[in-house]
C-alpha positions as CSV (number, residue, x, y, z in Angstrom):
1,M,19.0,-67.7,27.0
2,K,19.5,-69.2,23.6
3,V,17.5,-67.8,20.7
4,S,16.8,-70.1,17.7
5,V,16.6,-68.0,14.5
6,I,14.7,-70.1,11.9
7,I,15.0,-69.0,8.3
8,P,13.0,-70.9,5.6
9,I,14.7,-70.5,2.2
10,Y,13.4,-71.0,-1.3
11,N,15.2,-69.6,-4.2
12,A,16.5,-66.6,-2.3
13,E,20.0,-66.2,-3.7
14,K,19.5,-62.5,-4.4
15,Y,18.7,-61.6,-0.8
16,L,20.2,-64.4,1.3
17,K,23.7,-63.0,2.0
18,K,22.2,-59.7,3.3
19,C,19.8,-61.7,5.5
20,L,22.5,-64.0,6.9
21,D,24.9,-61.1,7.5
22,S,22.3,-59.3,9.5
23,V,21.8,-62.4,11.7
24,I,25.4,-63.5,12.3
25,N,26.4,-59.9,13.2
26,Q,23.8,-59.5,15.9
27,T,25.0,-57.9,19.2
28,Y,23.3,-60.8,21.0
29,K,25.5,-63.8,20.4
30,N,23.8,-66.8,22.0
31,L,22.1,-67.8,18.8
32,E,21.3,-70.9,16.9
33,I,20.7,-70.1,13.3
34,I,18.7,-72.7,11.5
35,L,18.6,-72.5,7.7
36,V,16.0,-74.7,6.1
37,N,16.3,-75.0,2.4
38,D,12.9,-75.8,1.0
39,G,14.0,-77.4,-2.3
40,S,15.7,-74.3,-3.9
41,I,16.9,-74.7,-7.4
42,D,19.1,-71.6,-7.5
43,N,22.4,-70.9,-5.7
44,S,20.8,-70.7,-2.2
45,E,22.3,-74.0,-1.1
46,N,25.8,-73.0,-1.9
47,I,25.4,-69.7,0.0
48,C,24.1,-71.5,3.0
49,L,27.0,-74.0,3.0
50,E,29.5,-71.1,2.6
51,Y,28.0,-69.4,5.7
52,K,27.8,-72.6,7.6
53,K,31.6,-72.9,7.2
54,M,32.1,-69.4,8.6
55,D,29.8,-69.6,11.6
56,D,29.4,-72.7,13.8
57,R,26.1,-71.5,15.2
58,I,24.5,-72.3,11.8
59,L,22.7,-75.5,11.2
60,Y,21.7,-76.3,7.7
61,F,18.9,-78.6,6.5
62,Y,17.7,-79.4,3.0
63,K,14.2,-80.8,2.3
64,S,11.9,-81.2,-0.6
65,N,9.7,-78.3,-1.4
66,S,6.6,-78.2,0.8
67,G,5.9,-74.6,1.5
68,V,6.9,-72.0,4.0
69,S,4.6,-73.2,6.9
70,D,5.9,-76.7,6.7
71,T,9.5,-75.4,6.5
72,R,9.1,-73.3,9.6
73,N,7.6,-76.3,11.4
74,F,10.6,-78.3,10.3
75,G,12.9,-75.7,11.9
76,I,10.9,-75.7,15.1
77,I,11.3,-79.5,15.4
78,N,15.1,-79.2,14.9
79,C,15.8,-76.2,17.2
80,T,17.1,-76.2,20.8
81,G,16.6,-72.5,21.7
82,D,14.7,-71.1,24.6
83,K,13.0,-68.6,22.3
84,I,12.3,-68.8,18.6
85,F,12.6,-66.0,16.1
86,F,11.4,-66.4,12.5
87,L,13.0,-64.4,9.7
88,D,12.2,-64.7,6.0
89,S,15.2,-65.1,3.7
90,D,14.5,-61.9,1.8
91,D,14.5,-59.8,5.0
92,Y,17.2,-58.5,7.2
93,I,17.3,-57.1,10.8
94,D,19.0,-54.3,12.7
95,K,22.1,-55.5,14.5
96,D,20.6,-55.2,18.0
97,L,17.1,-56.4,17.3
98,I,17.4,-59.8,19.0
99,E,19.2,-58.3,22.0
100,K,16.3,-55.9,22.5
101,L,13.7,-58.7,22.1
102,V,15.5,-60.8,24.7
103,E,15.6,-57.8,27.1
104,K,11.9,-57.2,26.7
105,S,11.1,-60.9,27.2
106,I,13.0,-60.9,30.5
107,E,11.3,-57.7,31.7
108,G,8.0,-59.5,31.2
């Protein structure tokens, strides 16, 4: 089961590396990591592009600023996962969170 992790990004350079590290280091590896830059004017784009080079599970999109809801919807339109997980760019998750969520979803 592929999980699409959708991360809307707007001027998050202070937190973005910690967020992305927490996702790429998940124990559950069948991930599609969708980064949607919502018109950031800080260094967020460079950080996204740096991580995209490091991990081929990352898809990067840039769009004009339209708010977090529209940005999440953009991510949904462009994802191919069986499940969707939203994460804000200033948050981070435990290394086994997605694995636990997948297990729970299978248990029903």
